[in-house]
N, C-alpha and C positions, 0 to 999 in steps of 0.2 A: 695455505693452511686452513682457510675457511671451510673447506670441504670436510675437515675433521671436527668441526664444532659440534654437530649432533652427537658424535661419539663421545666428545668431551662432556656433553650434558649428562649422558648416562653414567660416565665415571664419576662426575661430580655428585650425581644423585646417590650413588653407593656411599660416597664419603659423608654426605649430609645425613643419610639414614643411619650410618654407623655412629656419627657424633650424637644424633638425636637419641638413639637407644642407649648409648653409654652415659650421657648426661642424665637421662631419666632414671637409669639404674642407680647412679651415684646419689642423685638427689633424694631418692626414696629409701636408700640403704636396704633394699629388699632384693631378693633373688628374682622375683617376678616383676617384669616391666609393666607399668600402668597401661591400661587400654588406650588412654589418650596419646601416649607416645607411639603406640602401634598404629593408631589412626593417622598420626602425622607422617609416619614412615610410609603408610599406604598412599597418602596424598602426594608425598614426594615422588614415589615410584610412578604413580599415575600421571602426574604433571610432567615428569621427565620423559616418559614414553610418548606422551602426546606431543611435547615440544620437539622431540627427536623425529617423530614421524613427519611433522610439518617442516622440520629442517631438512630432512632428506629429500622431500618432494621437489623443492626448487633447485636443489643440487642436480637432480636427475633432469629437470626440464631446461635449466639454463646453462649448465656446464657440460659440454659434449666431449671434453678432453679426458684423457686418461692420466691420472696422477699416481706416482709411486712414492712410498714413504718407507722409512726404516730399512734401508739397504735393499729396496725393491722387494720387500717381503709382504707389503700391503699395497693393494691397488684400489683406487677409488675411481670408478667410471659410472656411466649412467645405469648399467646393469646392477652394480652394487648399490647405488642410491635407491633404485626402484625396489629392490628386494629388501633393503634395510627399512625403507618406509613401510613396507608390508608387514615385516616382523614386528616393528615397533607398534604399528596400529593394532595388529593381532594381540600383542601383549597387553595393550591398554584395554581392549575389549574384554579380554580374559579377566583382567582385574575387576572390571565393572560387574561382569556376570558372577564372579566368584565371591564377592565381598560378603553377602548375606550368608552364603554357605559356610565360609570360613569362620565368620563370627559365631554362628550357631554351634560350631564344634571347637571353639577356642583355638583356632588355628590362624587367626588374623594376628600374627606376631611379627615383630620386626625382623627376627632372624630368617623367617620364611620369605618375607618380602625382599630382603637383601640377597638371599640366595637366588630368587627369581630374577632380580636385576643382573646378578653376575651371569646367570644363564643367558639372559638377553644380550649381554656384551659378548659372550662366547659366540652367539649366533651371528653377531655383526662381524666378528673376526673371521668366522667361517666364510661368510659371504665375500669379504674383501681379501681373502688369502691369495697371494700370488706365489706362494712357496709351499712345498709339501709339508714342511715343519710347521709353518703358520697355520695351514689348514688342519693339521693334527692338533695343535694346541687349542685352536678355536673349538674343535670338536669336544675335547676333554673339558674345556671351560664351560661348554654348554651342558654336557652330560652329568658331570659330577654334582653340580648343585641340584639338578633334578633328582638324583638318587637320594641326596641328603634331605630334600624336601619331603619325599615320600616317607622316609624313615622318621620324620619328626613326630608322627602320630604313633607314639610308643605303646598306646593302649589298644591298638588294632593289630591283631595278628596278621590279617591279610595285607595290610600296608607294609609291615616289616618283611613279610615273605616277598612281596612285590619288589621292594627295595633291594633285597638280597639277590633275587633273580636278575634284576636289571643290572646290578653291579657286576655279578659274575659274568653274565653274557656280554655285557658291554666291554669288560676287560678282555675277554676272549676275542671279540671282534676287533678291538683296538690292537691287540697283539698281531692278529692276522694282517691288519692294514699296515702296521709298522714293518712287518716282514716284507710285504710287497714294496713299500717305499724304500727299504734298504736295498732290495734288488734293483730298483730303478736307479738308485745312486751307484750301485756297483756296475751297472751296465753303461750308464751315461756320464758318471762323474759329476752330476749336477742335481740340484733339488728345486731350483727355481722353475716355475712352469714354463717360462719363455725359453730358458736354457735347455730344459729337457726336450721341449718340442723341436728346438733348433738342432740338437744333436741327433734326434731321431730322424730328422729329414736329411741332414748332411753328413753325419759322421758314421763310421763303421761301429756297429754295436753287436753284442751277443744276442741273437734272436731267441735262443732257448731261455736265457735268463729273463728277457723281456716278456716272453709269453707267460712264464711262471709269475712274474710280478703283476701282470695284468689279471691273472686268475685271483691272486690274493687281494688286490685292490678292489676288484669288482665284488668279491665276497664281502669285504668290509663295507663297501657302499650299499650293498643289498641289505645288510643287517641294519644299518642306520636308517635306510628308507623303509624298513619293515617289509621287504619283498620276500616271497616264498622262494626257497625253503628255509630262509633265515628269519622267519616271522614269528616263531613260537613265543618270543618275549612279548609281542604286541598284545594278544588277548589277556595274558596273565597280568601284565602291568596295567592295562586299561581297567581290568576287573578289580585288581587288588588295591590300587591307589584310590584315595578320595577323589570324587568326581572333579573337583576344581583342579587338582593336580594332574588328573588325566588330561584335562583340557590344556594345561600348560605343556604337557608332553606331546599331545597330538595336534596342537594348533600351530602356532608360529614356528616351532622347530622343524616342521615339515617343509616350510619354505626355505629355511636355512639349509636343511639337508639336501634339497634339490639344487640350490645354488652351489653348494659345496661339491656335489657330484658333477655338475656342469663345468665347474672350474677345472676339476681334475680331468674329466674325459674330453671336453671340448677345447681346453687350453693346453694342458700338459700332455695328454695322451692322444690327441687328435690324429697324429700320423698312424696310430695303432688301431684306428677304428675298425678295420677289417677283422681284428682279433677280438675286440670287446663287444662288437655288435651281436655275434651269435650267442654270446653269454647272456646279454641283456634280453635277447629273444626268448631264451629258455626261462629266465627268471620272470619275464612278463607273462608268459603262457602259464607257468605254475601259479603265479600270483592270481591271475584271473580265475583259474579253475578252482584252486583251493579256497581263495577268499570268498567266492560266491557260493560254492557248494556247502562249505562248513557254516557260512553265515545263515543258511536256511534253517538250521536246527537250533539256533541260539534263542534263549528266552530272556537273557539278560541284555539290557539295552547297550551297556558299555562293551560287552563282548561282541554283540552284533556290529556295533560301530567299529570295533577293532578289526574284525574280519572284512568289513567294508573298506577300511583303510588299506588292508593288504590288496584287495581287488583294485582300489583306486590307484595305488602305486604301480600296479601292473599297467594301467593306461599311461601313467607318466613315463614309464620305461619304454612303452611303445613309441612315444614321441621322441625319446632320446635316441633310439636305435634307427630312426627313420631319416636321420640327417645326412648320411653318406650313402650314395648309390653308385656302385661300380667305381669306388675310390674317388668319386667326385663329390664336392661339398656344395653343389649348386642349390640343393633343397634344404640345406642345413638351417638357414635362418627361419624358414617357414615351419619346419619340424620342431625346432627347439622353442620357437615362439609359441607353438601350439601346446607343447609340454609345459612351458612356463605358465601360460594362461590356465591350463587345466589344473596345475598345482595350486594356483592362487584361488581359483573357484572352489576347489576341494576344501581348502583351509577355511574359506568363508562359510561354506555349508557346515563344516565341522563346528565352527564357533556357534552358529545358530542352533545346531542340534544339541550340543552340550549346554548351551545357554538355557534352552527349555528344560532340560533335565535338572540343571541346577536350580532353576526357578521353582520347580515342582518339589524339590527336596526341602526338608525342614528339620528342625532339631529332633534327633532321635529317629529320623525316617530318611532312608535313601531311596529316591525314586529311580531305581535301576532295573526294574523288571518291566517287561512289555505290558503286563496286566495293569501296571500303574498308569498307563496312558488311556485306559478304557474310558470312553465318554468324556474325553478332554474338551471336546467342542461344547459340551453342555456346561462344563465348569469354567472354562476360560477360552472363548472363541479366538482371541488374538493369538494365544500360544498355540492353539490347534492349527490355525492357518499358517503360522510361521513354521511349525514342524512339518506340515504338509508340503510347503515349498522346499524345505530342506530335503525331504525324502524324494520328492519329484526330481530335484536337481541331482541327487546322488544316483538315482535310477536313470537319468538322462532323458526325462520326459519334457517335451516343449510345453510352454515357452520359457522354461527356467534356464539359467546359465549353464547347468550341467549338460544340457542337450547340445548346445553349441560347442562346449568344450570337448565333448566326445566326438562330435562331428569333425572338428578341426584336427584332432589326433588321427581319426580314421582316414581323413583325406590325405594327411601326410603319409600315413602308412600305405595307402593304396598307391600314391605317387611313387613311393619307394619300391613298389613291386611285391610287398609282403601281403598278398591277398589272403593266404591261409591264416595269418595272424589277425587280419581285420575280421575275417569270418568268425574266428574263435572269440574275438572281443565282443562281437555283436551277440553271439549265442550265449556267452556267459553273462552278458549284461541283461539279457532277457531272463535268465535264471535268477540273477540278483534282484531284479525288479520285484520278485515275489515278496521278499522279506521287507523291502521298503514299503510296498503297497499294503502289506499286512499291518504296518504301523498306522497307516491312514485308515484302514478298516476299523481298527480298534478305537481310534479317536472319534470317528464319525458315526459308526454303526453299532457300537456296543454300549451297553448301559454302564454308567460309572461304577467302578469297584468301590469307591469311597466318596463321601460327600464333604470332606474337609475343605474349607475355603482355601484358595490359593492366595497367599499374602506375599506381595512383592513390592518393590519400590517403583516409582514412576520412571526413574532413569533406566532400570532394567527393561521395563515394558517398552519404552521409547526406543532403546537400542535394539531390542529384539525386532521391533517393527521395522526399523531401518535396515537391519540385517536381512530380514525377509524381503523387503522392497529392493535391496541391492541385488539379491539373487534373481529376482524377477526381472528387474530392469536390465541387468547385464545379459540376460537371455534374449531380451527384445532388442537391446542396443549394445552389442558386445564390442562395437568398433573402438571406442576410446581405450578400453583396457588392452585389447589386442594390438592396437597401434602402439601403446606404451611398451608392450612386450617386443614387438618387431623393431621398435626404436632402440631398445636396450641390448637385444641379443647380438647384432652384428659386431659390436665392439669386443665380444668375447674372442672373435677370430682374428682381429687385427693384430699385426706383429707388435710385440712389446718393444717399446723404443725408449 
């Protein structure tokens, strides 16, 4: 039961935050909770996420066993522990980057922090799901609080529009996913990932129903990953939501969505790889082309990063579809490890990119246009250097971590024999490099559009510097993180026992 202690810490944090907010409201007899209570709630969330991250790490390193709980609906293994540590750390970093931004807009409220914690718990459930219903419940527990957080800013029409779009499209995608799951149940009579996989290997099944179920499930996965052509919610939500909430959506949840997809495809539907691999190939190709081409014409930073996210998810899908060659899974560990490494590096660069955007924003001013980055090197050299490293990593320029991540995925793709996809990925990456390097040009070669001093805290400056240093060092020494990925991935394929 000790492996569940980090999850218990997060649940306890939600309860403590709720008690703190309730007692503060009762003691003041006012509708508005005092700012001191909100700061305590923030401290509870930050402390709990840090403790959880440090709790998951030793679980991954010291416990190589697979544990099942709640009638085999929850699984705790090194893969789950590694991914949970990553999402908890990403959540904590997001809170640090977002604090000043939220305070300036009166959004540092207890209800928002509690919703964020609930979303984090949903991400952990997604990562540990060993049953199709558990995976779905985790998905909804992650998504619904995010929608509510976006809608909390009732005075911003763009935020309300973004929340409505996210809600409607997320409901549609959930319906499609549930329909696919119902077909899986109809064909196999099971919903546990191990049971479904066993029936697909040994038992007679209706292939027509299975093929339709795979189509619906892959469509639902593509929506949650933000892959084209199910990507239209991504730029709208990124643009419409406040920048801090955009980071909550585009940061740690991307890790949870990847783990969730890998659980479904590599554990439950692995015997059907020959059916879902061509679908992923089409989605990956569309994501690479649409994400990089449309990103060229964006003038809003958040929309540019949104289309960048679409293109980056294309690379993640390339890793996922490279695991099975001629119905053999000999290269699966390498391919899925490359996809996992790429996903984690992408989230790290996203945190750094939005961290700079949040640091440049101030009360009454959103630093969300490319012109706002003009002359940043003259205004704050540290922020400019961090943003340069983030852009280089997203473009795949050495010696940043993004270069090695792209190289690992392309190597897996070539080994799988998908030469045309590898060529397409290289060509579209060259196109995408233009809008990443355009940001560098604006920061270092253009005169500042404004001279307003950049005021931020030492903690944000230090964390951004560490973020940039991590992206650089993981490009020079990627071995430790890649080893952690290759250590965690094989247990996805071991028989559930």
